[in-house]
N, C-alpha and C positions, 0 to 999 in steps of 0.2 A: 887459360882455362875457358872452356866454352860456356856460354850463357845457358842457363836453365830457367824454366818457368813452371810453376805448378799448374795443375788442372784448374783450380779455382781462379788463379790469376789469369789464365787463358780465357776462361769463360767471361770474366770481367772485361778483358780487352776486347773480345768479340762483341760483347754487348755495347760497349762504349766507344770503340774505335773502329769505324767502318772501313778503315784502310788496312786493318790486320788481315793477313792471309794465313790460313792454317792448312798445312800440307800433310796429307796422309801418304806414307810411303809403304804401306802394307800391300800384300798381294790381293788380287781380285777375289780370291776365295775367302779371305778374311772380311772383306766388305759385305759379303752375303750374310755374315753373322751379326755385325754391328757396324755403324758408321756415325760420324758426326756430319750432319746434313750439309753444312756450309763448307766443308773441307774440299780442297782441290786434291785429286788423287793422281799421283805419279808413283808407280811401284819403284822401289829402291833401284832395281836394275836399269830402269829407264831414265833415272835422274841425269846421268852423264850426257844423254842425247837431248834432254829437254830443259835443263836448268836455266838456260839463257833467257827463257820466257818468264822466269819468276821475278817478282818485284824486288827491287833493291832499296826502295825508298820508304818502306813501311815495315812494321814487324812481320816476320815470316817465321811462324811457329811450326816446327816439324814434329810429327809423331808417328809411332808405330804401335805395336802391341804393348811392350813394356818399356821402351825407350832406348834399347840397344842399337837397333838399326837406324833409328832417327838420329842418335848421337853421331853415328858414322856419317850420315848424310849432312848433318850440320858441319862436321869437320871438313867434308868435301866442299861444301858451299863456301865456308869461310876461306879456304885455300884459294877460292876463285873470286874473292872480293866481296862476298855477301856478309857484311858486318851486321846485318839485320837478322841473320838466322839464329833461331833460339830452339833448343830442345825442350819438348814437353816431358818433364820428369814423370816417369811411370807410365807414359803412353796412354792409350785408350783405356787400359785397365784402370789407371788412376782416374780418368774421366768418369768411368762407370761408377767407381767407388765414391768420388767426391762431388760430382756435378750432376750426373744423370743416373739415379738409382734404378730406373726402369730399363736401362740399356742391358741387353744380353752380354754375358761374359763368357770368355773361353780361355 
């Protein structure tokens, strides 16, 4: 079973572990609505061409809108040896509800 992490636990990790990478796999059009400023952005369709540059030695938290696409990306990464890949449960929607109440929702 894939690892999952809550939005609150992700925020804690980002604040306290400078090695954590958060990867946004949403489309560019979604970024114009809302974003997590420190996130690395690689749209899901581009992950197969760009995954080798992702860190393998620190937490890699992947998110999308609700967590479906990011779950697939985590599975893809795990199949390629990324034991550090973790899905953000509920995606940026959960982040807006649990961490950043000012964030626009869609």
